[in-house]
C-alpha positions in Angstrom: -119.9 187.7 36.8 -121.5 184.0 37.3 -125.0 185.7 37.8 -126.5 183.6 35.4 -124.9 180.2 36.5 -124.9 180.4 39.8 -128.7 181.8 39.5 -129.0 178.4 37.6 -127.4 176.3 39.9 -128.9 177.1 43.2 -132.5 176.8 41.6 -131.9 173.9 40.4 -130.4 172.7 43.2 -133.0 173.5 45.3 -135.1 172.1 42.4 -137.4 175.3 42.0 -138.9 176.4 38.8 -138.9 180.0 37.6 -142.0 180.6 39.6 -141.7 179.2 42.4 -138.8 180.7 43.0 -140.3 184.1 42.0 -143.3 183.3 44.7 -140.2 182.4 47.5 -138.5 185.6 46.4 -141.0 188.4 45.1 -139.4 188.9 41.5 -140.8 188.3 38.8 -140.7 184.6 37.4 -140.0 186.5 33.6 -137.0 188.7 35.3 -135.4 185.6 36.6 -135.8 183.5 33.8 -134.2 186.4 31.2 -131.2 186.9 34.1 -130.5 182.8 33.9 -130.9 183.2 29.9 -128.5 186.2 29.4 -130.8 188.1 28.1 -130.4 190.3 31.0 -126.7 191.1 31.3 -126.9 193.3 34.3 -129.7 193.0 36.5 -131.2 195.4 39.3 -128.7 194.9 42.7 -132.1 194.6 44.6 -132.5 191.4 42.6 -129.1 190.5 43.2 -128.8 190.9 47.0 -132.8 189.3 47.0 -131.2 186.2 45.4 -128.1 186.2 47.5 -129.8 186.0 50.9 -132.4 183.4 49.5 -129.9 180.8 48.7 -127.7 182.2 52.1 -124.9 182.8 50.3 -122.5 186.5 50.7 -123.4 188.8 47.6 -119.5 188.3 46.7 -120.0 184.7 45.8 -123.0 184.9 44.0 -121.8 187.4 41.5 -118.4 186.1 41.9 -117.7 182.8 42.2 -118.7 179.6 40.2 -120.6 177.9 43.2 -121.0 174.9 40.9 -117.2 174.0 40.7 -116.6 175.4 44.1 -119.3 173.0 46.1 -118.0 170.1 43.1 -114.3 170.9 44.7 -115.9 170.6 48.2 -118.2 167.6 47.7 -114.7 165.5 46.8 -112.7 167.1 49.9 -115.7 165.6 51.8 -115.1 162.3 50.2 -111.5 161.8 51.1 
């Protein structure tokens, strides 16, 4: 699962702190920190769904796809 990597990537891409993202999604910022740091290996499905919706990403992509790699590939394709 790519949840922690994708959370970190999406949060940083939007330049949001844990607190800011927590306020925007009504998810406790400590929960976000724990997910991103790998302290929570299986976050609640409601949290994952909320984050995927907030970042406008399908649930499947948020959980299974390395978004950083995917976006790098898309960016390179757009440059050519």
